[in-house]
LUMTIPA-642123 format. One line per 10 residues: number of its first residue (from 1); their letters; for each residue x, y, z of C-alpha. Coordinates in nm, 3 decimals, always signed. Example, Ala and Ser with C-alpha at 12.3 -4.5 7.8 and 13.67 -1.06 7.14 Angstrom:
# residues 2
1) AS) +1.230 -0.450 +0.780  +1.367 -0.106 +0.714
This chain:
# residues 643
1) MTRQDDSFHA) +2.657 +8.554 +3.178  +2.890 +8.642 +2.911  +3.254 +8.756 +2.909  +3.299 +9.031 +2.676  +3.635 +9.187 +2.742  +3.931 +9.110 +2.541  +4.172 +9.084 +2.821  +4.377 +8.774 +2.908  +4.191 +8.694 +3.229  +4.057 +8.362 +3.316
11) LSESETEELV) +3.729 +8.304 +3.482  +3.737 +8.255 +3.856  +3.578 +7.952 +4.015  +3.273 +8.126 +4.112  +3.229 +8.276 +3.744  +3.301 +7.922 +3.598  +3.059 +7.739 +3.811  +2.783 +8.035 +3.720  +2.844 +7.985 +3.349  +2.859 +7.625 +3.336
21) ASVDRESNVR) +2.518 +7.621 +3.531  +2.357 +7.861 +3.283  +2.406 +7.590 +3.005  +2.444 +7.267 +3.174  +2.161 +7.130 +3.392  +2.391 +6.891 +3.571  +2.582 +7.213 +3.728  +2.257 +7.373 +3.841  +2.273 +7.269 +4.200  +2.173 +7.424 +4.544
31) KFSGLPSYIV) +2.406 +7.616 +4.743  +2.485 +7.551 +5.080  +2.705 +7.707 +5.385  +2.779 +7.629 +5.714  +2.647 +7.300 +5.902  +2.402 +7.236 +5.598  +2.710 +7.234 +5.381  +2.876 +6.977 +5.603  +2.560 +6.744 +5.622  +2.512 +6.734 +5.231
41) KGFLLLFAVY) +2.894 +6.669 +5.179  +2.852 +6.389 +5.439  +2.589 +6.209 +5.231  +2.804 +6.283 +4.914  +3.094 +6.118 +5.099  +2.880 +5.817 +5.195  +2.821 +5.735 +4.851  +3.196 +5.756 +4.740  +3.288 +5.510 +5.060  +3.028 +5.261 +4.909
51) IFWITLFASL) +3.167 +5.301 +4.564  +3.531 +5.236 +4.661  +3.397 +4.970 +4.916  +3.218 +4.770 +4.658  +3.503 +4.804 +4.409  +3.794 +4.722 +4.625  +3.659 +4.481 +4.883  +3.292 +4.362 +4.852  +3.102 +4.132 +4.607  +2.731 +4.169 +4.585
61) PEQVRRSAFL) +2.478 +4.045 +4.331  +2.463 +4.282 +4.031  +2.080 +4.372 +4.117  +2.179 +4.457 +4.460  +2.513 +4.661 +4.364  +2.312 +4.857 +4.110  +2.005 +4.936 +4.315  +2.217 +5.043 +4.611  +2.398 +5.252 +4.362  +2.068 +5.435 +4.212
71) GFLVFNGYLL) +1.940 +5.443 +4.592  +2.227 +5.668 +4.729  +2.216 +5.883 +4.402  +1.845 +5.942 +4.409  +1.861 +6.061 +4.769  +2.172 +6.307 +4.701  +2.008 +6.409 +4.386  +1.695 +6.560 +4.565  +1.917 +6.731 +4.811  +2.113 +6.891 +4.530
81) YPVRRAKVKR) +1.879 +6.958 +4.242  +1.572 +7.214 +4.260  +1.240 +7.151 +4.078  +1.326 +7.449 +3.840  +1.647 +7.661 +3.794  +1.488 +7.974 +3.964  +1.501 +7.786 +4.285  +1.886 +7.782 +4.327  +1.856 +8.157 +4.446  +1.813 +8.053 +4.828
91) INHIPWYDMA) +2.088 +7.912 +5.026  +2.065 +7.609 +5.270  +1.690 +7.573 +5.165  +1.540 +7.223 +5.079  +1.170 +7.187 +5.035  +0.978 +6.933 +5.236  +0.854 +6.768 +4.917  +1.214 +6.742 +4.791  +1.310 +6.548 +5.109  +1.012 +6.343 +5.074
101) LGIAGSAAFF) +1.084 +6.245 +4.702  +1.446 +6.173 +4.795  +1.369 +5.945 +5.087  +1.069 +5.788 +4.891  +1.295 +5.689 +4.598  +1.566 +5.591 +4.784  +1.367 +5.358 +4.986  +1.220 +5.195 +4.672  +1.560 +5.110 +4.562  +1.679 +4.985 +4.897
111) YYVFNFNAII) +1.340 +4.782 +4.937  +1.485 +4.565 +4.642  +1.823 +4.553 +4.797  +1.696 +4.416 +5.128  +1.419 +4.211 +4.983  +1.649 +4.073 +4.700  +1.611 +3.703 +4.757  +1.253 +3.705 +4.818  +1.168 +3.911 +4.499  +1.382 +3.681 +4.284
121) ARAVLLLPVD) +1.204 +3.379 +4.416  +0.883 +3.526 +4.340  +1.002 +3.601 +3.958  +0.737 +3.760 +3.762  +0.485 +3.698 +4.056  +0.513 +4.034 +4.205  +0.319 +4.128 +4.531  +0.100 +4.435 +4.522  +0.356 +4.621 +4.726  +0.638 +4.537 +4.484
131) VAVGIVGIAV) +0.452 +4.674 +4.219  +0.390 +4.999 +4.420  +0.754 +5.025 +4.523  +0.843 +4.966 +4.155  +0.626 +5.242 +4.042  +0.728 +5.478 +4.301  +1.094 +5.444 +4.224  +1.033 +5.475 +3.841  +0.860 +5.788 +3.892  +1.088 +5.959 +4.137
141) LAELCRRVVG) +1.382 +5.849 +3.912  +1.214 +5.996 +3.618  +1.159 +6.333 +3.798  +1.517 +6.341 +3.910  +1.628 +6.295 +3.556  +1.410 +6.589 +3.424  +1.581 +6.817 +3.683  +1.940 +6.697 +3.622  +1.965 +6.598 +3.253  +1.635 +6.762 +3.097
151) LPILVVAAAF) +1.313 +6.665 +2.940  +1.398 +6.537 +2.616  +1.544 +6.205 +2.751  +1.227 +6.178 +2.960  +1.015 +6.216 +2.667  +1.182 +5.937 +2.471  +1.162 +5.688 +2.783  +0.775 +5.795 +2.831  +0.719 +5.726 +2.472  +0.870 +5.359 +2.490
161) IVYSAVSGFS) +0.658 +5.307 +2.822  +0.340 +5.402 +2.630  +0.430 +5.198 +2.349  +0.442 +4.883 +2.588  +0.096 +4.966 +2.724  -0.051 +4.999 +2.363  +0.117 +4.684 +2.295  -0.091 +4.500 +2.572  +0.169 +4.440 +2.843  +0.025 +4.462 +3.183
171) LRRVVHQLFY) +0.137 +4.710 +3.439  +0.274 +4.416 +3.657  +0.491 +4.276 +3.363  +0.625 +4.627 +3.273  +0.721 +4.722 +3.632  +0.885 +4.393 +3.669  +1.097 +4.433 +3.344  +1.195 +4.783 +3.429  +1.255 +4.786 +3.810  +1.339 +4.446 +3.894
181) TTDGIIGTPT) +1.541 +4.290 +3.620  +1.874 +4.354 +3.460  +1.707 +4.440 +3.132  +1.566 +4.771 +3.248  +1.680 +5.063 +3.498  +1.930 +4.846 +3.658  +2.044 +4.696 +3.319  +2.368 +4.719 +3.155  +2.385 +5.102 +3.126  +2.372 +5.137 +3.498
191) GVCSTFIVLF) +2.577 +4.844 +3.574  +2.857 +4.987 +3.371  +2.805 +5.334 +3.519  +2.835 +5.207 +3.873  +3.133 +4.981 +3.784  +3.346 +5.197 +3.565  +3.225 +5.537 +3.469  +3.177 +5.649 +3.830  +3.537 +5.582 +3.917  +3.644 +5.760 +3.607
201) IFLASFLEKS) +3.459 +6.062 +3.724  +3.606 +6.048 +4.054  +3.950 +6.036 +3.882  +3.853 +6.345 +3.673  +3.765 +6.516 +3.986  +4.103 +6.429 +4.134  +4.293 +6.538 +3.850  +4.106 +6.853 +3.855  +4.219 +6.932 +4.198  +4.575 +6.850 +4.116
211) GIAAFFIDLA) +4.584 +7.128 +3.877  +4.660 +6.925 +3.558  +4.430 +7.147 +3.353  +4.651 +7.441 +3.394  +4.942 +7.239 +3.319  +4.786 +7.111 +2.992  +4.719 +7.474 +2.892  +5.081 +7.572 +2.964  +5.211 +7.288 +2.772  +5.004 +7.369 +2.491
221) NSVAGFASGG) +5.131 +7.715 +2.501  +5.465 +7.605 +2.489  +5.412 +7.399 +2.172  +5.200 +7.615 +1.973  +5.144 +7.959 +2.149  +5.425 +8.124 +1.905  +5.260 +8.008 +1.582  +5.028 +8.200 +1.368  +4.692 +8.225 +1.556  +4.892 +8.045 +1.849
231) PAKVAVIASA) +4.603 +8.089 +2.085  +4.362 +7.875 +1.885  +4.587 +7.611 +1.827  +4.661 +7.626 +2.202  +4.292 +7.555 +2.275  +4.289 +7.251 +2.034  +4.582 +7.094 +2.204  +4.472 +7.174 +2.548  +4.119 +7.042 +2.494  +4.266 +6.716 +2.342
241) LEGMYSGSSV) +4.468 +6.649 +2.646  +4.173 +6.737 +2.894  +3.995 +6.492 +2.681  +4.202 +6.226 +2.825  +4.021 +6.241 +3.148  +3.707 +6.469 +3.134  +3.392 +6.323 +2.945  +3.191 +6.633 +2.944  +3.209 +6.865 +2.646  +3.072 +7.146 +2.826
251) ANTVGSGSVT) +3.312 +7.123 +3.120  +3.602 +7.103 +2.876  +3.490 +7.404 +2.680  +3.424 +7.619 +3.013  +3.762 +7.476 +3.180  +4.012 +7.564 +2.905  +3.800 +7.812 +2.733  +3.790 +8.056 +3.010  +4.166 +8.105 +2.933  +4.189 +8.032 +2.567
261) IPVMKKTGYR) +3.888 +8.224 +2.431  +3.985 +8.570 +2.564  +4.345 +8.526 +2.435  +4.201 +8.427 +2.099  +3.977 +8.737 +2.076  +4.277 +8.939 +2.157  +4.493 +8.772 +1.914  +4.238 +8.889 +1.633  +3.984 +8.589 +1.613  +3.624 +8.686 +1.588
271) PEFAAAVEAA) +3.426 +8.609 +1.898  +3.220 +8.348 +1.723  +3.517 +8.174 +1.556  +3.715 +8.186 +1.892  +3.401 +8.008 +2.069  +3.359 +7.766 +1.791  +3.727 +7.638 +1.800  +3.718 +7.580 +2.180  +3.364 +7.407 +2.158  +3.472 +7.186 +1.859
281) ASTGGQIMPP) +3.800 +7.085 +2.025  +3.638 +7.009 +2.346  +3.366 +6.808 +2.213  +3.655 +6.616 +2.051  +3.779 +6.535 +2.391  +3.516 +6.267 +2.433  +3.690 +6.053 +2.129  +4.024 +6.093 +2.273  +4.177 +5.778 +2.411  +4.242 +5.651 +2.666
291) IMGAAAFLMA) +3.919 +5.764 +2.839  +3.718 +5.868 +2.568  +3.421 +5.978 +2.783  +3.188 +5.748 +2.942  +3.028 +5.586 +2.657  +3.348 +5.393 +2.551  +3.299 +5.177 +2.870  +2.945 +5.107 +2.753  +3.053 +5.013 +2.419  +3.297 +4.752 +2.564
301) ELTGIPYPMI) +3.012 +4.605 +2.771  +2.760 +4.626 +2.482  +2.994 +4.455 +2.218  +3.207 +4.244 +2.410  +3.507 +4.406 +2.298  +3.797 +4.448 +2.549  +3.802 +4.823 +2.635  +4.190 +4.863 +2.563  +4.125 +4.743 +2.203  +3.849 +5.002 +2.167
311) AVSAVLPAVL) +4.060 +5.280 +2.292  +4.354 +5.170 +2.043  +4.106 +5.152 +1.761  +3.982 +5.528 +1.840  +4.333 +5.647 +1.813  +4.357 +5.728 +1.426  +4.003 +5.879 +1.404  +4.092 +6.097 +1.703  +4.412 +6.204 +1.555  +4.234 +6.299 +1.219
321) YFTGIFLMIH) +3.973 +6.489 +1.397  +4.212 +6.714 +1.583  +4.432 +6.739 +1.281  +4.145 +6.869 +1.081  +4.048 +7.142 +1.324  +4.422 +7.235 +1.346  +4.458 +7.293 +0.981  +4.140 +7.492 +0.964  +4.264 +7.727 +1.228  +4.594 +7.756 +1.075
331) FEAKKLGLKG) +4.461 +7.853 +0.739  +4.212 +8.100 +0.913  +4.504 +8.252 +1.099  +4.696 +8.302 +0.777  +4.398 +8.449 +0.607  +4.346 +8.685 +0.869  +4.730 +8.751 +0.904  +4.712 +8.689 +1.286  +5.039 +8.646 +1.486  +5.113 +8.417 +1.765
341) LPRESIPRFG) +5.185 +8.524 +2.124  +5.520 +8.697 +2.231  +5.787 +8.419 +2.297  +5.860 +8.590 +2.633  +5.522 +8.536 +2.745  +5.537 +8.141 +2.644  +5.661 +7.893 +2.895  +5.953 +7.681 +2.773  +5.848 +7.337 +2.699  +6.151 +7.140 +2.861
351) KLLISRGYLF) +6.143 +7.351 +3.161  +5.775 +7.309 +3.198  +5.808 +6.908 +3.171  +6.084 +6.930 +3.429  +5.894 +7.123 +3.675  +5.550 +6.980 +3.633  +5.575 +6.671 +3.392  +5.484 +6.463 +3.698  +5.119 +6.558 +3.639  +5.102 +6.313 +3.368
361) LPVVVLVAFM) +5.181 +6.019 +3.629  +4.786 +5.934 +3.691  +4.720 +5.889 +3.322  +5.047 +5.673 +3.273  +4.942 +5.471 +3.572  +4.603 +5.442 +3.433  +4.700 +5.315 +3.099  +4.988 +5.081 +3.248  +4.747 +4.923 +3.483  +4.495 +4.872 +3.203
371) GAGFTPAYAA) +4.765 +4.759 +2.964  +4.872 +4.503 +3.253  +4.541 +4.335 +3.237  +4.382 +4.505 +3.544  +4.004 +4.609 +3.503  +3.934 +4.973 +3.409  +3.783 +5.005 +3.766  +4.096 +4.902 +3.953  +4.317 +5.098 +3.722  +4.109 +5.426 +3.785
381) CFAIAAAVVI) +4.173 +5.347 +4.162  +4.527 +5.333 +4.124  +4.538 +5.647 +3.897  +4.330 +5.827 +4.177  +4.593 +5.712 +4.422  +4.862 +5.855 +4.189  +4.693 +6.182 +4.158  +4.679 +6.218 +4.533  +5.047 +6.123 +4.569  +5.170 +6.374 +4.306
391) SFFRKDTRFT) +4.972 +6.652 +4.448  +5.223 +6.672 +4.733  +5.504 +6.753 +4.490  +5.388 +7.137 +4.509  +5.256 +7.324 +4.776  +4.985 +7.502 +4.570  +4.825 +7.158 +4.465  +4.878 +6.983 +4.776  +4.569 +6.795 +4.883  +4.447 +6.880 +5.224
401) PASFVDALAG) +4.156 +6.714 +5.420  +3.920 +6.977 +5.267  +4.010 +6.941 +4.919  +4.044 +6.567 +4.928  +3.676 +6.577 +5.071  +3.577 +6.828 +4.797  +3.738 +6.598 +4.527  +3.517 +6.306 +4.666  +3.209 +6.517 +4.713  +3.262 +6.665 +4.349
411) GSRNTIGVAM) +3.277 +6.304 +4.198  +2.977 +6.207 +4.378  +2.782 +6.507 +4.263  +2.922 +6.458 +3.907  +2.806 +6.102 +3.893  +2.448 +6.183 +3.924  +2.361 +6.303 +3.569  +2.542 +6.052 +3.416  +2.363 +5.783 +3.647  +2.021 +5.931 +3.544
421) ACAMAGIVVG) +2.077 +5.913 +3.169  +2.201 +5.574 +3.193  +1.888 +5.466 +3.400  +1.663 +5.620 +3.142  +1.845 +5.452 +2.863  +1.775 +5.136 +3.054  +1.395 +5.205 +3.011  +1.432 +5.232 +2.646  +1.649 +4.906 +2.641  +1.396 +4.725 +2.872
431) IVSLSGLGQV) +1.089 +4.800 +2.653  +1.275 +4.719 +2.360  +1.375 +4.375 +2.476  +1.021 +4.308 +2.639  +0.836 +4.429 +2.328  +1.058 +4.297 +2.043  +1.051 +4.662 +1.909  +1.397 +4.638 +1.806  +1.325 +4.383 +1.539  +1.055 +4.568 +1.403
441) LIAALLVVAE) +1.251 +4.894 +1.376  +1.526 +4.684 +1.205  +1.298 +4.547 +0.950  +1.122 +4.909 +0.888  +1.452 +5.075 +0.841  +1.561 +4.817 +0.619  +1.260 +4.854 +0.403  +1.316 +5.222 +0.393  +1.669 +5.193 +0.297  +1.604 +4.922 +0.045
451) NSLLLALFLT) +1.926 +4.745 +0.164  +2.135 +5.069 +0.084  +2.395 +5.083 +0.338  +2.464 +5.439 +0.274  +2.123 +5.538 +0.319  +2.067 +5.341 +0.636  +2.388 +5.511 +0.766  +2.267 +5.848 +0.682  +1.934 +5.778 +0.845  +2.128 +5.665 +1.166
461) MIACLVLGMG) +2.325 +5.965 +1.158  +2.017 +6.176 +1.143  +1.856 +5.974 +1.443  +2.178 +6.020 +1.668  +2.210 +6.408 +1.596  +1.831 +6.462 +1.658  +1.840 +6.244 +1.972  +2.165 +6.397 +2.084  +2.044 +6.756 +2.090  +1.885 +6.672 +2.409
471) IPTTANYVIM) +2.030 +6.374 +2.542  +2.376 +6.297 +2.688  +2.612 +6.108 +2.484  +2.589 +5.790 +2.703  +2.207 +5.770 +2.677  +2.228 +5.876 +2.335  +2.499 +5.578 +2.254  +2.297 +5.297 +2.439  +1.978 +5.392 +2.263  +2.119 +5.422 +1.909
481) ATITAPIVIR) +2.357 +5.119 +1.969  +2.025 +4.909 +2.082  +1.810 +5.022 +1.801  +2.010 +5.109 +1.503  +2.378 +4.975 +1.536  +2.207 +4.611 +1.490  +2.095 +4.738 +1.142  +2.440 +4.842 +1.025  +2.571 +4.529 +1.174  +2.302 +4.293 +0.978
491) MGIPVMAAHM) +2.435 +4.469 +0.656  +2.771 +4.329 +0.704  +2.963 +4.614 +0.894  +3.184 +4.472 +1.171  +3.071 +4.539 +1.525  +3.333 +4.787 +1.622  +3.261 +5.013 +1.324  +2.912 +5.020 +1.350  +2.908 +5.094 +1.731  +3.194 +5.370 +1.672
501) FVFYFGIVAD) +2.959 +5.513 +1.396  +2.665 +5.595 +1.649  +2.933 +5.697 +1.928  +3.082 +5.970 +1.709  +2.737 +6.098 +1.598  +2.618 +6.115 +1.953  +2.897 +6.319 +2.038  +2.893 +6.586 +1.761  +2.552 +6.669 +1.852  +2.715 +6.883 +2.134
511) ITPPVALAAY) +2.807 +7.130 +1.860  +2.512 +7.070 +1.607  +2.240 +7.371 +1.618  +1.993 +7.441 +1.723  +2.087 +7.255 +2.036  +2.451 +7.268 +2.098  +2.541 +7.305 +2.464  +2.942 +7.314 +2.397  +2.895 +7.592 +2.140  +2.650 +7.778 +2.367
521) AGAAIAGANP) +2.918 +7.764 +2.659  +3.182 +7.870 +2.448  +2.960 +8.160 +2.299  +2.876 +8.270 +2.645  +3.242 +8.323 +2.726  +3.315 +8.507 +2.415  +3.011 +8.722 +2.404  +2.918 +8.581 +2.071  +2.615 +8.486 +1.879  +2.520 +8.098 +1.992
531) IKTGLIATRL) +2.375 +7.978 +1.668  +2.679 +8.128 +1.454  +2.912 +7.966 +1.702  +2.746 +7.643 +1.653  +2.749 +7.660 +1.272  +3.112 +7.740 +1.265  +3.197 +7.480 +1.522  +3.016 +7.225 +1.290  +3.244 +7.340 +1.019  +3.536 +7.307 +1.203
541) AITAFIIPYI) +3.453 +6.947 +1.317  +3.347 +6.867 +0.955  +3.599 +6.555 +0.991  +3.372 +6.410 +1.262  +3.076 +6.386 +0.991  +3.308 +6.226 +0.738  +3.539 +5.980 +0.946  +3.257 +5.756 +1.064  +3.150 +5.680 +0.716  +3.509 +5.607 +0.615
551) FVFSPAMLLI) +3.584 +5.369 +0.892  +3.250 +5.179 +0.823  +3.355 +5.130 +0.458  +3.724 +5.075 +0.540  +3.729 +4.939 +0.894  +4.146 +4.931 +0.864  +4.117 +5.307 +1.000  +3.987 +5.138 +1.325  +4.288 +4.900 +1.295  +4.069 +4.614 +1.206
561) DTTPLEVIRI) +4.246 +4.324 +1.013  +4.530 +4.563 +0.914  +4.898 +4.567 +0.889  +5.139 +4.823 +1.018  +5.227 +4.940 +0.663  +4.866 +4.988 +0.583  +4.818 +5.187 +0.881  +5.102 +5.417 +0.796  +4.960 +5.451 +0.446  +4.610 +5.551 +0.596
571) VLTSCIGMFG) +4.787 +5.814 +0.845  +4.987 +5.989 +0.567  +4.702 +5.984 +0.316  +4.423 +6.099 +0.554  +4.642 +6.384 +0.671  +4.715 +6.504 +0.361  +4.338 +6.457 +0.262  +4.259 +6.670 +0.578  +4.522 +6.930 +0.451  +4.302 +6.972 +0.131
581) LAAGLEGYML) +3.968 +6.985 +0.288  +4.077 +7.230 +0.534  +4.222 +7.463 +0.281  +3.906 +7.417 +0.052  +3.685 +7.510 +0.330  +3.883 +7.792 +0.467  +3.938 +7.918 +0.107  +4.314 +7.958 +0.179  +4.644 +7.785 +0.154  +4.943 +8.007 +0.071
591) KKVSVPLRLA) +4.688 +8.278 -0.047  +4.339 +8.302 -0.123  +4.203 +8.017 -0.326  +3.966 +8.036 -0.608  +3.638 +7.878 -0.603  +3.708 +7.609 -0.877  +4.038 +7.522 -0.683  +3.853 +7.508 -0.344  +3.621 +7.257 -0.487  +3.931 +7.053 -0.610
601) AMAGGLLLID) +4.089 +7.064 -0.276  +3.777 +6.957 -0.094  +3.732 +6.673 -0.344  +4.094 +6.565 -0.321  +4.067 +6.548 +0.056  +3.749 +6.343 +0.052  +3.914 +6.088 -0.184  +4.251 +6.082 +0.025  +4.047 +6.014 +0.352  +3.890 +5.734 +0.179
611) PGFYSDLAGF) +4.160 +5.454 +0.203  +4.200 +5.300 -0.129  +4.467 +5.294 -0.410  +4.271 +5.474 -0.678  +4.091 +5.709 -0.448  +4.443 +5.808 -0.279  +4.604 +5.861 -0.632  +4.310 +6.081 -0.754  +4.317 +6.258 -0.427  +4.680 +6.325 -0.432
621) CLIALVTLSQ) +4.691 +6.456 -0.778  +4.405 +6.712 -0.701  +4.556 +6.845 -0.402  +4.913 +6.838 -0.566  +4.747 +7.068 -0.846  +4.593 +7.306 -0.590  +4.908 +7.333 -0.394  +5.144 +7.364 -0.710  +4.896 +7.655 -0.845  +4.937 +7.822 -0.511
631) IVATRRKSKA) +5.316 +7.808 -0.503  +5.333 +7.942 -0.852  +5.094 +8.234 -0.784  +5.287 +8.318 -0.461  +5.626 +8.317 -0.621  +5.487 +8.544 -0.913  +5.333 +8.791 -0.662  +5.677 +8.782 -0.476  +5.851 +8.873 -0.820  +5.626 +9.139 -0.921
641) PAG) +5.765 +9.484 -0.914  +5.632 +9.692 -0.618  +5.370 +9.962 -0.711
């Protein structure tokens, strides 16, 4: 489905669901009405109750908690997701084989829950029934992952399992590693998902119901709607704000893009450019603190670095990312002579903050509780409570029993895809741990790179981008953090910088052709060519391809071992660098820029983004030269006699 009109018309809820489902497997769910709808919601609510009970009141062994987590999700997953997309046409229909698979898969995980002590006591000496149950659990989980996430990640996981068989490991040993230990399916990725990520997914569901997305768009309009090419700048600001609570590039693109893309087209932007702006900005939402998508919590667990420290370290790169997009949009608007929206159609900033500023409260509560030392899980629970409370401030956003249930059910449903990706990533991690493959790959890559850090980083980037074309950010990050991040760390790079590097490139895969889901979603709204949209989005997000290299070579950008004065210098020089880079790429500053000056501006931008005295001096001189030439040429043109 595409949206081809230029009118300022937001997609309806049903249109939004249809669009997301067309590009995102996780949204391609069965439809229910009447009694079946209540039954399905009942199972989703049961999962939600389990999550809040285990978080706030109970204490169970990790293996038990994680296995029960997957047991609930496997059953719910087969209720919701058909074997292929065409099967969603019928309402209230669940084939018998899906019920059988859901029950069998759920039973396999709960078998471990109820026989936990006996299985632990047997260690690697599994009974034949243990092996059979493990095989069923793995197979059913893999099929659900194919339905929800897609085939690529399944192919990757299967390749690692085949490698274990070729390496001589017995079926019993592989099943034990993958199904019954915390080095496999119920390993760290699933543990983080069941402890932290799931609660932030629930928080996003409640915030969505509170009306915060519409508030962010209005707030962005009040700040930038009047400026040249205002609607595109509004898209960047709104997507950055939405990124604080949403971890999905596609959901961000459709959520704000359904409003911003038609307005951008009406203002004069080409459909491909309008869609690319929204896709690039929405993809950047995953690097926006404090939540930063689901992978940030995995990073905290894998590195041992406290999550608040990771969030703080990510601030400067995120600011630079959105600054780069903002500047490119500005120069594009100036080049096309685009105007902003009429001031009378733009809400007033102060009035907006007074009337709806309270919607920021859940985010404030989240940051405050994490800053006070509470775990992210507890902080998310308090933020959810705050979202419920603030909903009563306005009649149109007030939670009713029905909308409260919908928020819980939506959170439960949205957890399935992330959990399946984490479970499959656990298979890869488990085989790497079992076989020692990680050390083999590290040695091989070091030989290929010949101890060249730059070459090792480049190969890692390519691997992240290729893997990310078919694998969600969370799974991509876990796999690359397991296999390639140790290589970069061994070459002397700080742990934070190495993990941020693979994290960034896993994210930008969402806008990198040929498989760029966020760009496809934006193109569907704009009625644009998807490949062209992806290419433009990649150009707009060029900083995401540069910044990771910078913070690897200059960790001060991540606020590692630095001073406030150094941070100020980095912010100023990097922003000036982005100014030069954006002007060079767009070919416009105050007027059209010639090719030699474009090259000089881009070179100066790259030099300024790289922290260092001599590089900063050279970069500043180049950009000053280009800017001065633009000022002189503009003044000459203005003084030239007409005609």
